[in-house]
C-alpha positions in Angstrom: 64.6 -17.9 10.1 64.4 -14.6 11.5 63.3 -14.1 7.3 60.7 -16.1 8.0 58.6 -15.5 10.6 59.1 -11.3 9.2 58.0 -13.3 5.8 55.1 -14.5 7.5 54.0 -11.8 9.2 53.5 -10.0 6.5 50.9 -11.9 4.5 49.0 -12.6 7.5 49.2 -8.7 7.6 47.8 -7.9 3.9 45.0 -11.1 4.8 43.6 -9.5 7.1 44.0 -6.6 5.5 42.3 -7.0 1.7 41.2 -10.8 1.8 37.6 -12.3 1.9 36.5 -12.0 5.8 36.1 -16.5 5.4 33.9 -16.5 8.5 31.3 -14.6 10.1 32.6 -13.1 13.3 35.6 -11.3 10.7 32.2 -8.9 9.7 30.7 -7.7 12.7 26.8 -6.4 12.0 28.0 -3.1 10.9 29.6 -4.0 7.4 27.1 -7.0 6.6 25.0 -4.2 7.3 24.8 -2.8 3.5 25.1 -6.5 2.5 21.7 -7.8 4.0 20.2 -4.3 2.3 21.3 -4.7 -0.5 19.9 -8.8 -0.4 17.2 -7.5 0.3 16.3 -4.7 -2.2 16.9 -7.4 -4.8 14.3 -9.3 -3.6 12.0 -6.5 -3.7 12.9 -5.6 -7.2 12.7 -8.8 -8.7 8.3 -9.1 -7.4 8.7 -6.5 -10.7 5.3 -4.1 -9.4 3.0 -7.6 -10.1 2.4 -8.1 -5.5 1.5 -6.0 -2.8 5.3 -5.9 -0.8 5.5 -5.1 2.7 8.5 -5.1 4.4 9.7 -6.0 8.0 13.0 -4.1 9.3 16.3 -5.1 9.0 16.0 -4.8 12.3 19.0 -6.1 15.2 18.6 -9.7 17.3 20.7 -8.7 20.3 21.7 -11.9 22.5 23.1 -14.9 20.7 26.6 -16.6 21.3 29.5 -16.6 19.2 31.2 -18.2 21.1 30.6 -19.6 25.0 32.0 -16.3 26.1 31.3 -14.4 23.5 27.8 -12.3 22.6 26.5 -11.1 19.2 23.4 -9.7 17.9 21.6 -11.1 13.9 20.8 -8.6 12.0 17.8 -10.2 9.9 14.9 -8.3 7.5 12.3 -9.6 4.9 10.6 -9.0 2.4 6.3 -10.8 2.4 4.5 -10.7 -1.6 0.6 -11.1 -2.2 -0.2 -12.0 -4.9 -3.1 -14.1 -6.5 -2.7 -17.6 -5.3 -2.1 -19.4 -8.1 0.6 -16.9 -9.9 2.8 -17.3 -5.8 5.1 -20.0 -7.4 6.1 -18.9 -10.4 6.5 -15.7 -8.9 9.2 -16.7 -7.0 11.1 -18.1 -9.9 11.1 -14.6 -11.3 12.7 -13.8 -8.5 15.4 -16.2 -8.2 15.9 -16.0 -12.1 16.7 -11.6 -11.4 18.7 -12.5 -8.7 22.6 -12.1 -9.3 23.8 -15.8 -10.2 27.0 -15.3 -7.0 24.0 -15.8 -5.8 23.0 -19.2 -6.7 19.3 -19.2 -5.5 17.8 -22.5 -5.6 14.1 -22.9 -5.9 12.3 -26.2 -4.6 8.8 -26.8 -5.8 7.2 -30.3 -4.3 3.6 -29.8 -5.9 2.8 -33.1 -3.6 3.0 -31.2 -0.6 2.1 -27.7 -1.7 5.6 -26.4 -0.7 7.2 -23.5 -2.5 11.0 -22.8 -1.5 13.7 -20.9 -1.7 17.5 -20.9 -0.9 20.4 -17.8 -1.7 23.5 -17.2 -1.2 23.1 -12.9 -0.6 27.6 -12.4 0.4 29.7 -11.9 2.9 27.3 -14.8 5.1 24.0 -13.7 4.9 21.7 -16.0 4.1 18.0 -15.7 2.1 15.2 -18.1 2.6 12.1 -18.5 2.6 9.4 -18.9 0.2 4.8 -19.5 -0.8 4.1 -19.2 3.8 1.0 -18.6 2.9 -2.1 -19.4 -0.4 -0.6 -16.4 -3.1 1.7 -14.8 0.1 5.3 -15.1 -0.3 7.5 -14.5 2.7 11.6 -14.0 1.7 14.2 -13.6 5.2 17.7 -12.3 5.0 20.3 -12.5 8.1 23.7 -12.6 8.5 23.5 -14.9 11.3 25.1 -13.7 14.5 27.9 -10.9 14.3 30.5 -9.3 17.0 28.2 -5.7 17.4 31.4 -3.6 19.5 29.5 -0.6 18.4 26.5 -1.8 19.7 24.4 -0.6 17.3 21.2 -0.5 18.2 19.9 2.1 15.0 19.6 0.1 11.8 19.5 3.4 8.8 17.6 6.0 8.1 14.5 6.6 7.3 13.2 8.2 4.9 10.5 11.1 5.5 8.0 10.7 2.7 4.9 11.5 2.2 4.0 7.6 2.7 3.3 9.0 6.7 -0.1 10.1 5.2 -1.5 7.0 3.4 -2.2 4.8 6.9 -3.5 7.5 8.5 -6.2 8.0 4.9 -7.2 4.3 4.5 -8.0 4.4 8.1 -10.3 7.1 7.7 -11.9 5.7 4.9 -12.9 2.3 6.8 -14.6 5.0 9.7 -11.6 4.9 12.2 -9.5 7.8 13.4 -5.5 7.5 12.5 -4.2 8.3 15.9 -2.5 4.9 16.4 1.4 3.5 16.7 3.3 4.2 13.9 6.7 2.1 12.9 8.5 2.6 9.9 10.7 -0.1 7.7 13.6 0.4 5.5 14.6 1.7 2.9 15.6 -0.4 0.7 16.6 -0.1 -2.8 13.4 -1.0 -5.5 15.1 -0.2 -8.4 17.5 2.7 -10.1 17.0 5.9 -8.4 14.4 4.9 -5.9 14.2 3.4 -2.2 11.4 1.7 -0.6 9.2 1.9 3.2 6.8 0.2 4.6 4.7 2.9 7.3 2.2 1.2 9.7 0.3 2.0 11.9 -2.0 0.3 14.8 -5.0 1.2 15.7 -8.0 0.8 18.8 -11.2 -0.6 17.3 -13.0 -2.7 13.9 -14.4 -0.8 11.4 -18.3 -1.5 11.0 -18.9 -2.4 7.7 -16.7 -5.8 5.7 -13.3 -4.6 4.4 -14.1 -4.9 0.8 -17.1 -3.2 0.5 -15.4 0.2 1.7 -11.9 -0.7 0.1 -13.1 -1.1 -3.4 -14.0 2.2 -3.9 -11.4 3.6 -2.0 -8.7 2.2 -3.6 -10.1 3.8 -7.6 -10.4 1.7 -9.8 -6.2 1.5 -10.9 -6.3 -1.2 -7.8 -6.1 -4.8 -8.1 -6.7 -6.9 -6.2 -5.5 -9.8 -4.6 -6.6 -10.3 -1.1 -10.2 -9.8 0.3 -10.8 -12.1 3.2 -12.9 -11.1 6.3 -9.7 -9.8 8.0 -7.7 -9.4 5.3 -7.6 -6.8 2.6 -4.5 -6.4 0.1 -4.6 -4.3 -3.2 -1.7 -2.0 -4.8 -1.7 0.5 -7.2 1.2 2.1 -9.6 2.1 3.9 -6.4 1.6 1.9 -3.4 0.8 -1.1 -2.1 -1.6 -2.0 1.0 -2.8 -4.5 3.6 -5.1 -4.4 6.4 -5.6 -6.6 8.7 -7.8 -7.3 11.1 -7.7 -8.8 15.5 -10.4 -9.2 17.4 -9.9 -5.1 18.9 -7.4 -4.0 16.5 -7.2 -3.1 13.2 -3.2 -2.7 11.3 -2.7 -0.9 7.9 0.9 -1.4 6.8 1.1 0.4 3.3 4.5 0.9 1.1 5.6 3.0 -1.7 8.6 2.5 -4.4 9.4 5.6 -5.4 
C-alpha cells in the first residue's frame, strides 16, 4: 500500500512540473503574457501591410473572480485594422489562413446580416475573437480570461523608445494644432521577422480649422494609401507608418503605428 502512495505522489509531482495546463487557473498573468503577445503579433503580421493598423494594449483588467473567494485579473489586447470597405471580409480570411493550424481559426461570413467574424484558440486558454465591426474596420481581441496574479503585476510590457514618438506631433502640427497633449503607447508586438510594432497616441484639446482630408492628403505624400476620409476620421498608411486621426466635439486624437 505504501508503495502505491509513493507512486501516486511521484506521478502527481511529475504532472504538475511537466504537463500542459488543463485549466486557466494553472497559468497566472505573468505566464500567460507572452502567449497573448504572440497571438496579437500573429494577427498583426497576418494583415501583410495591407491595412492601417492600431494596437490597443495588452493591458490588465483587475477585479474578476476566479472563485467566489479568489480575485484575479484578465489580460486583454486588440488590434484594429482599417481597409477599404469591400476588402475587409477578404482581409479577415487572409489573417485566418496565415494563423498556425493549431489555432483552429474559423471565419464566418453572413452576407444576409452583413456580419463577418473570426474565432481562434491562441493556446493555453488565450481566446481570439472579433471581426468586421464597421464598414472597412476589423477589430480582433485576444484575452486570457480571469487568471491568478500573485505578484500583483500592473505593468504588462516594456515599450520601445523609437522615433515613432514624434509622429503624432508632426501630424498635429500639420493640422495647425500644438502637440502638447496626453501621450500614451501600446505594444510592442512582433509584426514580422526581427520587427516590432507599437502604437503611440496623442490627444489634444481643440479641432483643426480645415477638413482633415484637405490637409492630410498633402502631408501624407503621394505614397500614402488613404482608407478612410470622413469629416471626423482620416486614416492612411505609408510604407513605414499607419496614421489614424479622429475628432470628437472638443478634441483631436492621433494614433500612429510603425513596424520597424
